[in-house]
C-alpha positions as a Markdown table, in Angstrom:
| # | Residue | x | y | z |
|---|---|---|---|---|
| 1 | Met | 0.0 | 0.0 | 0.0 |
| 2 | Lys | 1.3 | 3.5 | -0.9 |
| 3 | Lys | 2.1 | 5.9 | 1.9 |
| 4 | Ile | 0.7 | 9.4 | 2.1 |
| 5 | Leu | 1.5 | 12.3 | 4.4 |
| 6 | Ile | -1.3 | 14.8 | 5.0 |
| 7 | Val | -0.3 | 18.1 | 6.4 |
| 8 | Asp | -2.8 | 20.6 | 7.7 |
| 9 | Asp | -3.2 | 22.7 | 10.8 |
| 10 | Tyr | -6.9 | 22.0 | 11.0 |
| 11 | Pro | -7.6 | 18.7 | 12.8 |
| 12 | Asp | -10.9 | 18.3 | 11.0 |
| 13 | Ile | -9.2 | 18.3 | 7.6 |
| 14 | Leu | -6.6 | 15.8 | 8.8 |
| 15 | Glu | -9.3 | 13.5 | 10.2 |
| 16 | Gly | -11.6 | 13.9 | 7.1 |
| 17 | Leu | -8.9 | 13.2 | 4.5 |
| 18 | Ser | -7.4 | 10.4 | 6.6 |
| 19 | Tyr | -10.8 | 8.7 | 6.9 |
| 20 | Val | -11.6 | 8.9 | 3.2 |
| 21 | Leu | -8.1 | 7.7 | 2.1 |
| 22 | Lys | -7.4 | 5.0 | 4.7 |
| 23 | Asp | -8.5 | 2.2 | 2.4 |
| 24 | His | -6.2 | 3.5 | -0.4 |
| 25 | Tyr | -3.1 | 4.6 | 1.6 |
| 26 | Glu | -1.1 | 4.1 | 4.7 |
| 27 | Val | -1.9 | 7.5 | 6.1 |
| 28 | Thr | 0.4 | 9.6 | 8.3 |
| 29 | Thr | -0.6 | 13.1 | 9.4 |
| 30 | Ala | 1.2 | 16.2 | 10.6 |
| 31 | Gly | -0.3 | 19.3 | 12.1 |
| 32 | Asn | 2.3 | 21.8 | 11.0 |
| 33 | Leu | 5.5 | 22.3 | 9.0 |
| 34 | Thr | 7.9 | 21.2 | 11.7 |
| 35 | Glu | 6.1 | 17.9 | 12.2 |
| 36 | Ala | 5.9 | 17.4 | 8.5 |
| 37 | Lys | 9.7 | 17.9 | 8.0 |
| 38 | Lys | 10.4 | 15.3 | 10.8 |
| 39 | Glu | 8.1 | 12.8 | 9.1 |
| 40 | Val | 9.6 | 13.2 | 5.6 |
| 41 | Ser | 13.1 | 12.9 | 7.1 |
| 42 | Thr | 12.3 | 9.5 | 8.6 |
| 43 | Thr | 9.8 | 7.9 | 6.2 |
| 44 | Val | 9.6 | 7.6 | 2.5 |
| 45 | Phe | 6.2 | 8.8 | 1.2 |
| 46 | Asp | 4.7 | 8.2 | -2.2 |
| 47 | Val | 2.4 | 11.3 | -1.9 |
| 48 | Ile | 2.5 | 14.4 | 0.3 |
| 49 | Cys | -0.7 | 16.5 | 0.4 |
| 50 | Ser | 0.0 | 19.7 | 2.2 |
| 51 | Asp | -1.9 | 22.8 | 3.1 |
| 52 | Tyr | -0.4 | 26.1 | 2.0 |
| 53 | Ala | -0.8 | 28.3 | 5.1 |
| 54 | Met | 0.2 | 27.0 | 8.5 |
| 55 | Pro | 1.2 | 28.8 | 11.7 |
| 56 | Asp | 4.9 | 27.8 | 11.4 |
| 57 | Gly | 5.4 | 28.1 | 7.7 |
| 58 | Thr | 3.9 | 27.2 | 4.3 |
| 59 | Gly | 3.4 | 24.1 | 2.2 |
| 60 | Leu | 5.7 | 25.7 | -0.3 |
| 61 | Glu | 8.5 | 25.6 | 2.3 |
| 62 | Leu | 7.8 | 21.9 | 2.8 |
| 63 | Leu | 7.9 | 21.4 | -1.0 |
| 64 | Glu | 11.2 | 23.3 | -1.3 |
| 65 | Phe | 12.6 | 21.2 | 1.6 |
| 66 | Cys | 11.6 | 18.0 | -0.1 |
| 67 | Arg | 13.1 | 19.0 | -3.4 |
| 68 | Gln | 16.4 | 20.2 | -1.8 |
| 69 | Glu | 16.7 | 16.9 | 0.0 |
| 70 | Lys | 16.0 | 15.1 | -3.3 |
| 71 | Phe | 12.9 | 13.4 | -2.1 |
| 72 | Ser | 10.9 | 12.2 | -5.0 |
| 73 | Met | 7.2 | 11.9 | -4.5 |
| 74 | Leu | 3.9 | 13.3 | -5.8 |
| 75 | Phe | 3.4 | 16.6 | -4.0 |
| 76 | Ile | 0.0 | 18.2 | -3.8 |
| 77 | Leu | -0.2 | 21.7 | -2.5 |
| 78 | Met | -3.7 | 22.6 | -1.3 |
| 79 | Ser | -5.4 | 25.8 | -0.1 |
| 80 | Ala | -8.9 | 26.9 | 0.6 |
| 81 | Met | -8.6 | 29.6 | -2.0 |
| 82 | Arg | -6.9 | 29.6 | -5.4 |
| 83 | Glu | -4.2 | 32.2 | -5.7 |
| 84 | Glu | -2.3 | 32.3 | -9.1 |
| 85 | Arg | 1.0 | 33.0 | -7.4 |
| 86 | Ile | 0.7 | 29.9 | -5.3 |
| 87 | Val | -0.4 | 27.8 | -8.3 |
| 88 | Met | 2.6 | 29.0 | -10.3 |
| 89 | Glu | 5.1 | 28.4 | -7.5 |
| 90 | Ala | 3.7 | 24.9 | -7.0 |
| 91 | Lys | 4.1 | 24.1 | -10.7 |
| 92 | Leu | 7.6 | 25.6 | -10.8 |
| 93 | His | 8.6 | 23.1 | -8.2 |
| 94 | Gly | 6.9 | 20.1 | -9.9 |
| 95 | Ala | 3.8 | 20.0 | -7.6 |
| 96 | Val | 0.1 | 19.9 | -8.3 |
| 97 | Phe | -2.2 | 22.6 | -6.8 |
| 98 | Met | -5.7 | 21.8 | -5.8 |
| 99 | Glu | -8.3 | 23.5 | -3.7 |
| 100 | Lys | -9.2 | 21.8 | -0.4 |
| 101 | Thr | -12.9 | 22.1 | -1.3 |
| 102 | Asp | -12.5 | 20.6 | -4.7 |
| 103 | Ser | -14.1 | 17.1 | -4.9 |
| 104 | Asp | -11.5 | 16.3 | -7.5 |
| 105 | Leu | -8.9 | 16.3 | -4.8 |
| 106 | Ile | -10.2 | 13.0 | -3.3 |
| 107 | Ser | -10.8 | 11.5 | -6.8 |
| 108 | Phe | -7.2 | 12.4 | -7.8 |
| 109 | Leu | -5.7 | 11.0 | -4.7 |
| 110 | Arg | -7.7 | 7.7 | -5.0 |
| 111 | Glu | -6.6 | 7.4 | -8.6 |
| 112 | Lys | -2.9 | 7.9 | -7.7 |
| 113 | Ala | -3.1 | 5.2 | -5.1 |
| 114 | Gly | -3.8 | 2.6 | -7.7 |
């Protein structure tokens, strides 16, 4: 089973995504950037799905950290609102941007688990 790290500072988002994806992935969660960096430093993930805005940093910082460390995985940057600057930066670093409220997010993640 593929491994996914879900990073978000809202427990409801972590619980919801974990619940919907648990049959498709081995799910690990992190509530902030610091926890996420620790997780990616000790575990190899197939997918990281990270919120953009968190209290101790951004999902883009996590993405940059992963790329600097040469970690190779599908990286999905998500946010409640679509901002072109964030979308462009995600693409520049080889990530996919999706809105949290987009039902395609779950479908996309389930498809990638196969």
